[in-house]
C-alpha positions in Angstrom: 97.0 30.2 -131.7 93.5 29.5 -133.0 93.0 26.8 -135.6 90.0 26.7 -137.9 89.2 23.8 -140.2 87.1 24.5 -143.2 85.1 21.6 -144.7 84.8 21.2 -148.5 82.1 23.4 -150.0 78.5 22.1 -150.4 77.8 20.6 -153.8 81.1 18.8 -154.1 80.7 15.7 -156.2 82.7 12.5 -156.7 83.8 13.4 -160.2 87.6 13.9 -160.4 89.1 17.3 -160.6 91.2 17.9 -163.8 95.0 17.1 -163.3 97.1 19.9 -161.9 94.3 21.5 -159.9 94.6 19.5 -156.7 97.3 19.6 -154.0 99.7 16.7 -153.7 98.7 13.7 -151.5 101.3 14.8 -148.8 99.5 18.1 -148.3 96.4 17.3 -146.2 96.0 20.8 -144.9 96.1 24.3 -146.3 97.5 26.9 -143.9 96.3 30.5 -144.4 96.0 33.9 -142.8 93.2 36.4 -143.3 95.0 39.7 -143.0 93.5 42.8 -141.4 92.9 45.9 -143.4 95.9 48.2 -143.9 99.1 48.5 -145.9 101.0 46.0 -143.8 100.9 42.3 -144.7 101.6 41.2 -141.1 99.1 40.1 -138.4 96.1 37.9 -138.8 95.6 34.5 -137.2 96.8 31.2 -138.6 94.0 28.9 -139.8 93.9 25.5 -141.6 91.4 24.1 -144.1 91.2 20.8 -145.8 91.5 20.9 -149.6 88.4 20.4 -151.7 89.5 17.2 -153.4 87.4 15.8 -156.2 85.3 18.9 -156.6 83.3 19.2 -159.8 81.3 22.3 -160.8 77.9 21.1 -162.0 75.4 23.5 -163.8 73.0 25.0 -163.0 74.1 25.1 -159.4 77.7 26.2 -160.2 79.3 28.5 -162.8 83.1 28.4 -163.5 85.0 31.5 -164.6 88.8 31.5 -165.5 91.5 34.1 -165.5 93.2 35.2 -168.7 96.0 32.7 -168.2 93.6 29.9 -167.2 95.7 29.2 -164.1 93.0 30.6 -161.7 89.4 29.5 -161.7 86.4 30.8 -159.7 83.5 28.3 -159.1 80.5 30.5 -158.2 78.1 28.3 -156.2 74.4 28.9 -155.7 74.8 29.1 -151.9 76.6 32.5 -152.4 80.1 31.1 -151.9 83.0 30.9 -154.3 85.6 28.2 -154.5 88.9 29.4 -156.0 91.3 26.8 -157.5 94.7 27.4 -159.1 97.6 25.4 -160.6 101.3 25.9 -161.2 103.8 24.4 -163.5 106.1 22.0 -161.7 109.2 24.2 -162.0 107.2 27.2 -160.7 105.7 25.2 -157.8 109.1 24.3 -156.5 110.2 27.9 -155.9 106.9 29.3 -154.7 106.9 30.0 -150.9 103.4 31.4 -150.5 100.4 33.0 -152.3 98.8 36.4 -151.7 95.1 36.7 -152.5 93.6 40.1 -152.9 89.9 40.7 -153.1 87.9 43.8 -154.1 84.4 44.6 -155.2 82.9 47.4 -157.3 80.3 49.6 -155.7 78.3 52.4 -157.3 81.1 54.9 -157.6 84.3 53.2 -156.5 86.0 49.8 -155.7 86.2 48.6 -152.1 88.7 46.1 -150.7 87.6 42.9 -149.1 89.6 40.0 -147.6 93.3 39.8 -148.1 94.6 36.2 -147.6 98.1 34.8 -147.3 98.2 31.1 -148.2 100.8 28.5 -147.8 102.8 27.1 -150.8 100.8 23.8 -150.5 97.4 25.4 -151.0 95.6 25.0 -154.3 92.2 26.3 -153.4 90.4 28.7 -151.1 86.7 29.1 -150.2 85.3 32.6 -150.2 81.9 32.4 -148.3 79.0 34.8 -148.2 79.6 37.0 -151.2 77.1 39.8 -151.9 74.5 39.5 -154.6 74.8 41.5 -157.8 78.3 42.9 -156.9 81.2 42.7 -159.3 84.1 41.0 -157.5 87.7 40.9 -158.6 90.1 38.3 -157.1 93.8 38.3 -157.8 96.3 35.6 -156.8 100.0 36.3 -156.7 102.7 33.7 -156.2 105.4 34.7 -153.7 108.8 33.2 -154.5 110.8 35.3 -152.0 110.3 35.9 -148.3 107.3 38.1 -147.7 109.1 41.4 -146.9 111.6 40.9 -149.8 108.7 40.1 -152.1 106.9 43.3 -151.2 110.1 45.3 -151.7 111.0 43.7 -155.0 111.0 45.9 -158.1 109.4 43.2 -160.3 107.1 41.0 -158.2 105.5 37.8 -159.6 102.6 38.5 -162.0 99.1 38.0 -160.5 96.3 36.1 -162.1 92.9 37.8 -161.7 89.3 36.7 -162.2 86.1 38.7 -162.0 82.6 37.4 -161.3 79.1 38.5 -160.1 77.0 36.3 -157.8 73.4 36.2 -158.9 70.8 36.6 -156.2 69.5 33.2 -154.9 65.9 34.3 -155.1 66.4 35.4 -158.7 67.8 32.0 -159.6 64.8 30.3 -158.1 62.5 32.6 -160.1 64.3 31.8 -163.3 64.1 28.0 -162.6 60.4 28.3 -161.8 59.7 30.4 -164.9 61.5 27.9 -167.0 59.4 25.0 -165.6 56.1 27.0 -166.0 57.1 28.0 -169.5 57.7 24.4 -170.5 54.3 23.4 -169.2 52.6 26.2 -171.0 54.3 25.2 -174.3 53.1 21.6 -173.9 49.5 22.8 -173.2 49.6 25.1 -176.2 50.7 22.2 -178.4 47.9 20.0 -177.1 45.3 22.8 -177.6 46.5 23.4 -181.2 46.2 19.7 -182.0 42.8 19.5 -180.4 41.5 22.5 -182.4 42.9 21.0 -185.6 41.1 17.8 -184.9 37.8 19.5 -184.2 38.1 21.7 -187.2 38.9 18.7 -189.5 36.2 16.3 -188.2 33.3 18.4 -186.8 33.3 21.5 -188.9 33.8 19.7 -192.2 32.2 16.3 -191.8 32.4 13.7 -194.5 29.1 12.8 -196.1 28.7 9.4 -197.8 26.9 9.3 -201.1 23.8 7.1 -200.9 24.2 3.8 -202.8 22.2 3.5 -206.0 19.9 0.5 -206.1 19.9 -1.5 -209.2 16.6 -1.6 -210.9 15.4 -4.9 -212.0 
């Protein structure tokens, strides 16, 4: 069995994560399986990753998007990776046995599936690396409270929380930052030129002439 340990995503800061979004202290690892394509949920190799504790999304290098129920968040990073975080109520967390993560992206004419991941009950985040630029992604997380095969056969499975996002091209972000910096410099230069023109107009084009003093006649 192959084991893979995923480090926390780049850009993680020391600022604390809001309560309820981090795994408990007795869960140092997140077990997961990246499942192969196909209708069956079996297969895949078991991997482990360390939770991204203390992660803080800081603009402009990170953008956070939330699901409709605000229990699933996608942090879109500038390095073309996405960190997913989710939370559960204490009563729901006690009965959850696993999580199913389904990913798809929209092309020109249709939607294509991407990774399907099965995560352990102790997992509260997952790193999705190397997303494509300018592609609309849809990620859905579904809690599994029954054994996997029973959950798939259940008539009313647990509702899934979904979030959609589009990763901007890294080159485009750099261009936007550069244009913002250049635009600010141009504005400062224009203000200086306007002040200089106003000074020249006031003092050189319309000089102040002093009236000659009248001498008193004796």
